[in-house]
C-alpha positions as CSV (number, residue, x, y, z in Angstrom):
1,V,0.0,0.0,0.0
2,A,2.8,2.4,0.9
3,R,4.7,1.7,-2.3
4,M,1.6,2.2,-4.5
5,S,0.2,5.2,-2.7
6,G,3.6,6.9,-2.3
7,L,2.8,7.5,1.4
8,G,5.4,6.0,3.6
9,V,4.5,4.1,6.8
10,Q,5.1,6.3,9.9
11,R,8.1,5.2,11.9
12,S,6.1,5.3,15.1
13,K,3.2,3.3,13.7
14,A,2.3,0.3,16.0
15,I,3.5,-3.1,14.8
16,V,4.4,-2.1,11.2
17,G,6.4,1.1,11.9
18,E,10.2,1.1,11.8
19,N,10.4,2.0,15.5
20,A,7.8,-0.5,16.6
21,F,10.5,-2.9,17.8
22,A,13.3,-0.4,18.5
23,H,14.0,0.6,22.0
24,S,16.3,3.5,22.8
25,S,15.4,4.2,26.5
26,G,18.0,2.7,28.9
27,I,15.3,1.1,31.2
28,H,13.6,-0.4,28.2
29,Q,16.8,-1.8,26.7
30,D,17.7,-3.3,30.1
31,G,14.3,-4.9,30.3
32,I,14.5,-6.3,26.8
33,L,17.9,-7.8,27.5
34,K,16.7,-9.5,30.6
35,K,13.3,-10.6,29.4
36,R,12.0,-9.6,25.9
37,E,8.4,-10.2,26.9
38,T,8.6,-7.3,29.4
39,Y,8.1,-4.7,26.6
40,E,7.1,-6.8,23.6
41,I,3.9,-8.9,23.5
42,M,4.8,-10.4,20.1
43,N,7.8,-11.7,18.2
44,P,9.0,-9.1,15.6
45,K,9.6,-12.0,13.1
46,H,5.9,-12.8,13.1
47,V,5.1,-9.4,11.5
48,G,8.0,-9.2,9.0
49,W,10.7,-7.7,11.2
50,G,14.1,-9.4,11.6
51,K,14.8,-8.8,15.3
52,T,14.4,-6.3,18.1
53,E,16.7,-3.3,17.6
54,L,18.5,-1.6,20.5
55,P,19.9,1.7,18.9
56,L,22.5,3.3,21.1
57,T,21.6,6.9,22.0
58,K,22.4,9.2,24.9
59,H,19.5,7.6,26.8
60,S,21.0,4.1,26.6
61,G,22.3,2.5,29.8
62,R,25.3,0.6,30.8
63,A,23.6,-2.8,30.2
64,A,22.9,-2.0,26.5
65,V,26.5,-0.7,25.9
66,A,27.9,-3.8,27.6
67,A,25.7,-6.1,25.5
68,R,26.7,-4.3,22.3
69,L,30.4,-4.6,23.2
70,K,30.0,-8.3,23.8
71,H,28.2,-8.7,20.5
72,L,31.2,-6.9,18.8
73,G,33.5,-9.5,20.3
74,F,35.1,-7.3,23.0
75,K,35.8,-9.1,26.4
76,M,36.0,-6.4,29.0
77,D,35.7,-6.3,32.8
78,A,33.3,-4.1,34.8
79,E,36.0,-1.4,35.3
80,E,36.8,-1.2,31.6
81,I,33.1,-1.1,30.6
82,N,32.6,1.8,33.0
83,S,35.4,3.7,31.4
84,I,34.0,3.1,27.9
85,F,30.5,4.0,29.1
86,F,31.7,7.3,30.4
87,K,33.2,8.2,27.0
88,F,30.1,6.8,25.3
89,K,27.9,9.3,27.2
90,E,30.1,12.2,26.1
91,I,29.6,11.2,22.4
92,G,25.9,10.4,22.9
93,D,25.3,14.0,24.0
94,K,26.8,15.2,20.7
95,K,25.1,12.9,18.2
96,K,21.8,11.2,17.7
97,F,23.0,7.6,17.4
98,V,26.2,5.9,18.4
99,Y,27.2,3.3,15.9
100,D,29.2,0.1,16.2
101,D,32.2,1.8,14.5
102,D,32.0,4.6,17.1
103,L,32.2,2.0,19.9
104,S,35.1,0.2,18.3
105,A,36.9,3.5,18.0
106,L,36.3,4.2,21.7
107,V,37.6,0.7,22.6
108,D,40.6,1.2,20.4
109,G,41.4,4.5,22.1
110,H,40.9,2.8,25.5
111,I,43.4,0.0,24.6
112,T,46.0,2.5,23.4
113,T,45.6,4.8,26.3
114,V,48.8,5.6,28.2
115,P,48.9,6.9,31.8
116,E,47.6,10.5,31.7
117,T,50.2,13.0,32.9
118,W,47.9,15.7,31.4
119,A,44.2,15.5,30.7
120,L,42.1,17.8,28.4
121,D,39.6,19.8,30.5
122,Y,38.6,22.7,28.3
123,L,39.2,23.8,24.7
124,N,38.0,26.9,22.9
125,V,39.0,28.1,19.5
126,S,38.4,31.2,17.5
127,T,39.0,31.1,13.7
128,G,37.8,32.6,10.4
129,N,39.0,33.7,7.0
130,Q,39.8,37.2,8.3
131,T,40.7,36.3,11.9
132,V,44.0,35.1,13.4
133,P,43.2,31.5,14.7
134,T,43.4,31.4,18.5
135,A,43.1,28.5,20.9
136,T,42.6,28.5,24.7
137,V,43.4,25.2,26.4
138,R,43.0,24.1,30.0
139,L,44.7,20.9,31.1
140,T,44.6,19.1,34.4
141,K,47.3,17.0,36.1
142,K,47.0,14.8,39.1
143,E,50.1,14.8,41.4
144,N,50.4,13.7,45.0
145,K,46.6,13.2,45.2
146,K,46.0,16.8,44.1
147,T,44.7,18.1,40.8
148,H,46.7,20.9,39.3
149,V,45.0,23.1,36.6
150,E,47.0,24.9,33.9
151,Q,45.5,27.2,31.2
152,D,47.2,29.0,28.3
153,A,46.4,30.4,24.9
154,S,48.2,30.5,21.6
155,I,47.8,31.7,18.0
156,G,48.6,29.5,15.0
157,D,48.3,28.7,11.4
158,G,44.8,27.4,11.8
159,P,42.8,26.2,14.8
160,V,44.5,22.8,15.1
161,D,48.0,24.4,15.0
162,A,46.9,26.9,17.6
163,S,45.5,24.2,19.9
164,L,48.7,22.1,19.6
165,K,50.9,25.1,20.4
166,A,48.8,25.9,23.5
167,I,49.3,22.3,24.7
168,D,53.1,22.7,24.1
169,R,53.1,25.8,26.2
170,I,51.4,24.1,29.2
171,S,53.2,20.8,29.0
172,K,56.6,22.4,28.4
173,T,57.2,20.2,25.3
174,K,58.0,21.1,21.8
175,G,56.7,18.7,19.2
176,T,56.8,18.8,15.4
177,L,53.9,17.3,13.6
178,M,55.3,14.8,11.0
179,D,52.2,13.0,9.9
180,Y,48.5,13.7,10.4
181,T,45.5,11.6,9.2
182,I,41.8,11.8,10.0
183,R,39.0,9.4,9.1
184,A,35.3,9.2,9.8
185,V,34.6,6.0,11.7
186,S,30.8,6.0,11.3
187,Q,28.2,7.5,9.0
188,G,26.4,10.8,8.9
189,K,27.3,14.5,9.3
190,D,27.8,13.9,13.0
191,A,30.2,11.0,12.5
192,L,33.0,10.4,15.0
193,G,36.3,11.6,13.6
194,E,39.5,9.6,14.6
195,V,42.8,11.4,14.3
196,T,46.1,9.6,14.2
197,L,49.3,11.6,14.2
198,K,53.1,11.2,14.5
199,V,55.1,13.7,16.4
200,D,58.9,14.3,16.7
201,F,59.8,15.7,20.1
202,G,63.5,16.1,19.1
203,K,64.7,12.7,20.3
204,G,64.8,11.1,16.8
205,D,61.9,8.7,17.4
206,L,58.3,9.5,16.2
207,V,55.6,9.2,18.9
208,I,52.2,8.1,17.7
209,G,49.0,9.7,19.2
210,K,45.3,8.9,18.7
211,G,42.2,10.8,19.6
212,A,38.5,10.7,18.6
213,S,35.6,13.2,18.8
214,T,32.7,14.4,16.8
215,D,34.7,17.7,16.7
216,I,37.8,17.2,14.5
217,I,39.7,20.0,16.3
218,E,39.1,18.4,19.7
219,A,40.0,15.0,18.2
220,S,43.3,16.6,17.0
221,A,44.0,18.0,20.4
222,R,43.3,14.7,22.2
223,A,45.5,12.9,19.7
224,Y,48.4,15.3,20.3
225,L,47.9,15.2,24.0
226,N,48.0,11.4,23.8
227,A,51.4,11.6,22.1
228,V,52.6,14.2,24.7
229,N,51.7,11.8,27.5
230,R,53.3,8.9,25.8
231,Y,56.5,10.9,25.3
232,L,56.5,12.2,28.9
233,N,55.9,8.7,30.3
234,N,58.6,7.1,28.1
235,G,61.0,9.8,29.3
236,R,60.3,8.9,33.0
237,K,60.9,5.2,32.3
238,S,64.2,6.0,30.6
239,R,65.3,8.1,33.6
240,K,64.4,5.2,35.9
241,R,66.4,2.7,33.9
242,A,69.4,5.0,33.5
243,P,72.4,3.8,35.6
244,R,73.8,6.0,38.3
245,Q,77.0,7.8,37.6
246,P,80.0,6.9,39.7
Protein backbone atom coordinates (compact mmCIF):
# COMPACT_ATOMS: atom_id res chain seq x y z
CA VAL A 1 0.00 0.00 0.00
CA ALA A 2 2.80 2.42 0.95
CA ARG A 3 4.65 1.70 -2.29
CA MET A 4 1.62 2.19 -4.53
CA SER A 5 0.25 5.24 -2.74
CA GLY A 6 3.58 6.93 -2.29
CA LEU A 7 2.81 7.51 1.38
CA GLY A 8 5.40 5.95 3.64
CA VAL A 9 4.50 4.12 6.84
CA GLN A 10 5.08 6.31 9.89
CA ARG A 11 8.15 5.22 11.86
CA SER A 12 6.15 5.31 15.09
CA LYS A 13 3.22 3.28 13.71
CA ALA A 14 2.34 0.34 15.98
CA ILE A 15 3.51 -3.10 14.81
CA VAL A 16 4.44 -2.11 11.23
CA GLY A 17 6.37 1.10 11.91
CA GLU A 18 10.18 1.06 11.76
CA ASN A 19 10.41 1.99 15.45
CA ALA A 20 7.81 -0.52 16.65
CA PHE A 21 10.51 -2.92 17.84
CA ALA A 22 13.27 -0.40 18.46
CA HIS A 23 14.03 0.58 22.04
CA SER A 24 16.33 3.51 22.82
CA SER A 25 15.43 4.16 26.46
CA GLY A 26 17.95 2.75 28.91
CA ILE A 27 15.35 1.11 31.16
CA HIS A 28 13.56 -0.42 28.15
CA GLN A 29 16.81 -1.79 26.73
CA ASP A 30 17.73 -3.30 30.08
CA GLY A 31 14.28 -4.91 30.32
CA ILE A 32 14.51 -6.33 26.78
CA LEU A 33 17.94 -7.80 27.48
CA LYS A 34 16.70 -9.49 30.65
CA LYS A 35 13.29 -10.63 29.36
CA ARG A 36 12.00 -9.60 25.94
CA GLU A 37 8.36 -10.15 26.85
CA THR A 38 8.59 -7.29 29.37
CA TYR A 39 8.06 -4.70 26.61
CA GLU A 40 7.14 -6.82 23.57
CA ILE A 41 3.93 -8.88 23.47
CA MET A 42 4.77 -10.43 20.08
CA ASN A 43 7.79 -11.68 18.19
CA PRO A 44 8.96 -9.12 15.57
CA LYS A 45 9.64 -11.97 13.12
CA HIS A 46 5.93 -12.80 13.11
CA VAL A 47 5.11 -9.44 11.52
CA GLY A 48 7.97 -9.23 9.04
CA TRP A 49 10.71 -7.67 11.15
CA GLY A 50 14.06 -9.37 11.60
CA LYS A 51 14.76 -8.80 15.27
CA THR A 52 14.44 -6.32 18.11
CA GLU A 53 16.65 -3.27 17.61
CA LEU A 54 18.46 -1.56 20.47
CA PRO A 55 19.86 1.66 18.94
CA LEU A 56 22.48 3.27 21.14
CA THR A 57 21.63 6.87 22.03
CA LYS A 58 22.39 9.23 24.90
CA HIS A 59 19.52 7.58 26.78
CA SER A 60 21.05 4.09 26.59
CA GLY A 61 22.25 2.53 29.81
CA ARG A 62 25.34 0.61 30.82
CA ALA A 63 23.65 -2.77 30.21
CA ALA A 64 22.91 -1.99 26.54
CA VAL A 65 26.45 -0.72 25.91
CA ALA A 66 27.94 -3.80 27.61
CA ALA A 67 25.71 -6.07 25.51
CA ARG A 68 26.75 -4.35 22.28
CA LEU A 69 30.43 -4.57 23.22
CA LYS A 70 30.02 -8.30 23.85
CA HIS A 71 28.21 -8.67 20.50
CA LEU A 72 31.15 -6.95 18.79
CA GLY A 73 33.54 -9.46 20.34
CA PHE A 74 35.14 -7.31 23.04
CA LYS A 75 35.81 -9.05 26.36
CA MET A 76 35.96 -6.39 29.04
CA ASP A 77 35.69 -6.34 32.81
CA ALA A 78 33.34 -4.09 34.79
CA GLU A 79 35.95 -1.35 35.26
CA GLU A 80 36.77 -1.23 31.55
CA ILE A 81 33.08 -1.12 30.64
CA ASN A 82 32.56 1.78 33.05
CA SER A 83 35.42 3.68 31.38
CA ILE A 84 33.99 3.06 27.89
CA PHE A 85 30.48 3.96 29.08
CA PHE A 86 31.69 7.33 30.42
CA LYS A 87 33.19 8.16 27.00
CA PHE A 88 30.07 6.80 25.28
CA LYS A 89 27.86 9.27 27.19
CA GLU A 90 30.09 12.16 26.07
CA ILE A 91 29.62 11.17 22.42
CA GLY A 92 25.93 10.40 22.91
CA ASP A 93 25.34 13.98 24.02
CA LYS A 94 26.76 15.22 20.70
CA LYS A 95 25.11 12.93 18.15
CA LYS A 96 21.76 11.20 17.69
CA PHE A 97 23.02 7.63 17.37
CA VAL A 98 26.25 5.94 18.44
CA TYR A 99 27.16 3.27 15.87
CA ASP A 100 29.22 0.09 16.21
CA ASP A 101 32.19 1.77 14.53
CA ASP A 102 31.99 4.57 17.11
CA LEU A 103 32.15 2.01 19.92
CA SER A 104 35.06 0.23 18.26
CA ALA A 105 36.94 3.53 18.04
CA LEU A 106 36.31 4.15 21.74
CA VAL A 107 37.63 0.70 22.62
CA ASP A 108 40.64 1.22 20.36
CA GLY A 109 41.36 4.50 22.14
CA HIS A 110 40.93 2.79 25.52
CA ILE A 111 43.38 0.01 24.63
CA THR A 112 46.03 2.45 23.37
CA THR A 113 45.61 4.81 26.32
CA VAL A 114 48.79 5.63 28.23
CA PRO A 115 48.92 6.94 31.82
CA GLU A 116 47.63 10.50 31.71
CA THR A 117 50.17 13.04 32.86
CA TRP A 118 47.92 15.71 31.37
CA ALA A 119 44.17 15.50 30.66
CA LEU A 120 42.13 17.83 28.45
CA ASP A 121 39.62 19.77 30.52
CA TYR A 122 38.65 22.69 28.25
CA LEU A 123 39.22 23.75 24.67
CA ASN A 124 37.99 26.87 22.92
CA VAL A 125 39.05 28.06 19.47
CA SER A 126 38.38 31.19 17.46
CA THR A 127 38.99 31.13 13.72
CA GLY A 128 37.82 32.58 10.43
CA ASN A 129 39.02 33.67 7.00
CA GLN A 130 39.78 37.16 8.32
CA THR A 131 40.71 36.25 11.89
CA VAL A 132 43.97 35.08 13.44
CA PRO A 133 43.24 31.55 14.71
CA THR A 134 43.44 31.43 18.50
CA ALA A 135 43.06 28.51 20.91
CA THR A 136 42.61 28.49 24.67
CA VAL A 137 43.39 25.19 26.38
CA ARG A 138 43.01 24.09 29.99
CA LEU A 139 44.74 20.90 31.12
CA THR A 140 44.65 19.09 34.44
CA LYS A 141 47.34 16.99 36.07
CA LYS A 142 47.02 14.77 39.13
CA GLU A 143 50.06 14.85 41.36
CA ASN A 144 50.37 13.71 44.98
CA LYS A 145 46.60 13.15 45.16
CA LYS A 146 46.01 16.77 44.13
CA THR A 147 44.67 18.07 40.82
CA HIS A 148 46.65 20.90 39.25
CA VAL A 149 45.03 23.06 36.59
CA GLU A 150 46.99 24.93 33.92
CA GLN A 151 45.54 27.17 31.21
CA ASP A 152 47.18 28.96 28.31
CA ALA A 153 46.39 30.36 24.88
CA SER A 154 48.21 30.53 21.58
CA ILE A 155 47.78 31.66 18.00
CA GLY A 156 48.65 29.49 15.04
CA ASP A 157 48.30 28.72 11.36
CA GLY A 158 44.76 27.36 11.80
CA PRO A 159 42.77 26.20 14.85
CA VAL A 160 44.53 22.82 15.07
CA ASP A 161 47.99 24.38 15.01
CA ALA A 162 46.95 26.93 17.65
CA SER A 163 45.54 24.18 19.89
CA LEU A 164 48.71 22.10 19.64
CA LYS A 165 50.92 25.09 20.40
CA ALA A 166 48.84 25.88 23.50
CA ILE A 167 49.32 22.29 24.69
CA ASP A 168 53.06 22.66 24.12
CA ARG A 169 53.14 25.81 26.24
CA ILE A 170 51.38 24.11 29.16
CA SER A 171 53.20 20.76 29.02
CA LYS A 172 56.61 22.38 28.43
CA THR A 173 57.18 20.23 25.35
CA LYS A 174 58.04 21.09 21.77
CA GLY A 175 56.67 18.71 19.19
CA THR A 176 56.84 18.82 15.41
CA LEU A 177 53.94 17.25 13.58
CA MET A 178 55.34 14.81 11.02
CA ASP A 179 52.17 13.03 9.91
CA TYR A 180 48.45 13.68 10.36
CA THR A 181 45.50 11.60 9.22
CA ILE A 182 41.80 11.79 10.02
CA ARG A 183 38.98 9.42 9.10
CA ALA A 184 35.27 9.19 9.77
CA VAL A 185 34.61 6.01 11.72
CA SER A 186 30.84 6.04 11.26
CA GLN A 187 28.16 7.48 9.00
CA GLY A 188 26.38 10.82 8.93
CA LYS A 189 27.34 14.46 9.30
CA ASP A 190 27.80 13.94 13.04
CA ALA A 191 30.22 11.04 12.50
CA LEU A 192 32.98 10.42 15.01
CA GLY A 193 36.33 11.56 13.63
CA GLU A 194 39.47 9.63 14.58
CA VAL A 195 42.81 11.42 14.31
CA THR A 196 46.14 9.60 14.18
CA LEU A 197 49.32 11.63 14.16
CA LYS A 198 53.08 11.19 14.47
CA VAL A 199 55.11 13.71 16.44
CA ASP A 200 58.85 14.33 16.68
CA PHE A 201 59.84 15.73 20.08
CA GLY A 202 63.48 16.13 19.06
CA LYS A 203 64.69 12.73 20.26
CA GLY A 204 64.78 11.14 16.83
CA ASP A 205 61.87 8.74 17.40
CA LEU A 206 58.35 9.48 16.22
CA VAL A 207 55.63 9.24 18.86
CA ILE A 208 52.15 8.14 17.75
CA GLY A 209 49.03 9.68 19.23
CA LYS A 210 45.34 8.90 18.71
CA GLY A 211 42.18 10.78 19.59
CA ALA A 212 38.51 10.69 18.64
CA SER A 213 35.62 13.16 18.85
CA THR A 214 32.71 14.45 16.80
CA ASP A 215 34.73 17.70 16.67
CA ILE A 216 37.85 17.23 14.54
CA ILE A 217 39.71 20.04 16.35
CA GLU A 218 39.05 18.38 19.70
CA ALA A 219 40.02 15.01 18.21
CA SER A 220 43.30 16.55 17.01
CA ALA A 221 44.00 18.05 20.44
CA ARG A 222 43.27 14.73 22.16
CA ALA A 223 45.51 12.85 19.72
CA TYR A 224 48.37 15.29 20.25
CA LEU A 225 47.92 15.17 24.03
CA ASN A 226 48.00 11.37 23.81
CA ALA A 227 51.37 11.65 22.06
CA VAL A 228 52.62 14.16 24.66
CA ASN A 229 51.66 11.84 27.53
CA ARG A 230 53.31 8.90 25.79
CA TYR A 231 56.50 10.94 25.32
CA LEU A 232 56.55 12.16 28.92
CA ASN A 233 55.91 8.66 30.31
CA ASN A 234 58.59 7.11 28.11
CA GLY A 235 60.98 9.79 29.34
CA ARG A 236 60.26 8.88 32.95
CA LYS A 237 60.86 5.18 32.28
CA SER A 238 64.17 6.00 30.58
CA ARG A 239 65.31 8.06 33.57
CA LYS A 240 64.38 5.23 35.93
CA ARG A 241 66.40 2.73 33.89
CA ALA A 242 69.42 5.01 33.54
CA PRO A 243 72.42 3.76 35.63
CA ARG A 244 73.80 5.96 38.35
CA GLN A 245 76.97 7.84 37.57
CA PRO A 246 79.96 6.88 39.74
